[in-house]
C-alpha positions in Angstrom: 6.1 -6.2 -8.9 3.9 -9.1 -9.8 4.2 -8.4 -13.5 2.5 -10.6 -16.2 2.3 -14.0 -14.5 -0.2 -16.7 -15.4 -0.7 -17.8 -11.8 -1.4 -14.6 -9.9 -2.5 -16.4 -6.8 0.8 -18.2 -6.3 2.8 -15.0 -7.0 0.6 -13.0 -4.5 1.2 -15.6 -1.8 4.9 -15.8 -2.6 5.6 -12.1 -2.0 7.9 -11.3 0.9 5.3 -10.1 3.3 7.6 -10.4 6.3 10.2 -8.3 4.4 7.5 -5.7 3.5 6.4 -5.4 7.2 10.0 -5.2 8.3 10.8 -2.5 5.8 7.7 -0.4 6.7 8.4 -0.8 10.4 12.0 0.5 9.8 10.7 3.5 8.0 8.1 4.2 10.7 10.9 4.0 13.3 13.0 6.5 11.4 9.9 8.8 11.2 9.3 8.5 14.9 12.9 9.3 15.7 12.9 12.4 13.4 9.7 13.7 15.1 11.1 13.0 18.5 14.3 14.9 17.6 12.2 17.8 16.2 13.5 17.5 12.7 10.2 18.3 10.9 11.8 18.5 7.4 13.2 15.0 7.7 9.9 13.8 9.2 7.9 15.2 6.2 10.3 13.6 3.7 10.0 10.2 5.5 6.2 10.5 5.4 6.5 11.0 1.6 8.8 8.1 1.3 6.4 5.8 3.3 3.5 6.8 1.0 5.5 6.0 -2.1 7.1 2.8 -0.8 6.1 -0.5 -2.5 6.0 -2.1 1.0 3.4 0.2 2.2 1.3 -0.1 -0.9 1.4 -3.9 -0.9 0.6 -4.1 2.8 -2.3 -1.6 2.4 -3.8 -3.6 -0.4 -3.4 -6.8 1.6 -5.0 -5.2 4.6 -8.0 -3.9 2.7 -8.6 -6.9 0.5 -7.8 -9.9 2.8 -7.6 -8.9 6.5 -10.4 -6.3 7.0 -13.9 -7.3 8.1 -15.3 -5.2 5.2 -13.2 -6.9 2.6 -16.4 -8.0 0.7 -17.7 -4.4 0.5 -17.0 -2.4 -2.7 -14.9 0.7 -2.3 -15.6 4.2 -3.4 -14.9 3.3 -7.0 -17.6 0.5 -6.9 -15.1 -2.3 -7.2 -14.4 -5.2 -4.8 -11.0 -6.9 -5.1 -11.6 -10.5 -4.4 -9.7 -11.7 -7.4 -5.9 -11.7 -7.2 -5.5 -10.2 -10.7 -7.4 -7.1 -9.5 -5.1 -6.8 -6.5 -2.1 -6.5 -8.8 -4.0 -3.9 -10.9 -4.7 -2.0 -7.7 -1.0 -2.0 -7.0 -0.3 -0.7 -10.5 -2.9 2.1 -10.0 -1.4 3.0 -6.6 2.2 2.9 -7.6 1.8 4.8 -10.9 -0.3 7.7 -9.6 0.2 10.4 -7.2 -1.9 10.0 -4.1 -2.8 13.7 -3.9 -4.4 13.8 -7.4 -7.8 12.3 -6.5 -10.6 14.8 -6.6 -13.0 15.0 -3.7 -16.1 12.9 -4.0 -19.5 14.3 -2.9 -21.2 12.4 -0.2 
């Protein structure tokens, strides 16, 4: 969504964060209503939709890289994402891969 832009910082700040939160909240409400109604098939499909939505991916990256107390700590892959350019590459990795394809890592 960010694409090839020279000024990554401005493009990251200019994303529609309020729209992303609103969209994700709307999907979560639909999921809650489906579970409450007992429609497990619809609930499972909504869960898949939430996992693949750009709003959820962008908000997750923002939460981990900017808002968490452990934002300076490197992740399981040994990378920290302080630079905005890495945030966009994290989005590209998350959006282009299936979340279930990661092998388990020994502790």
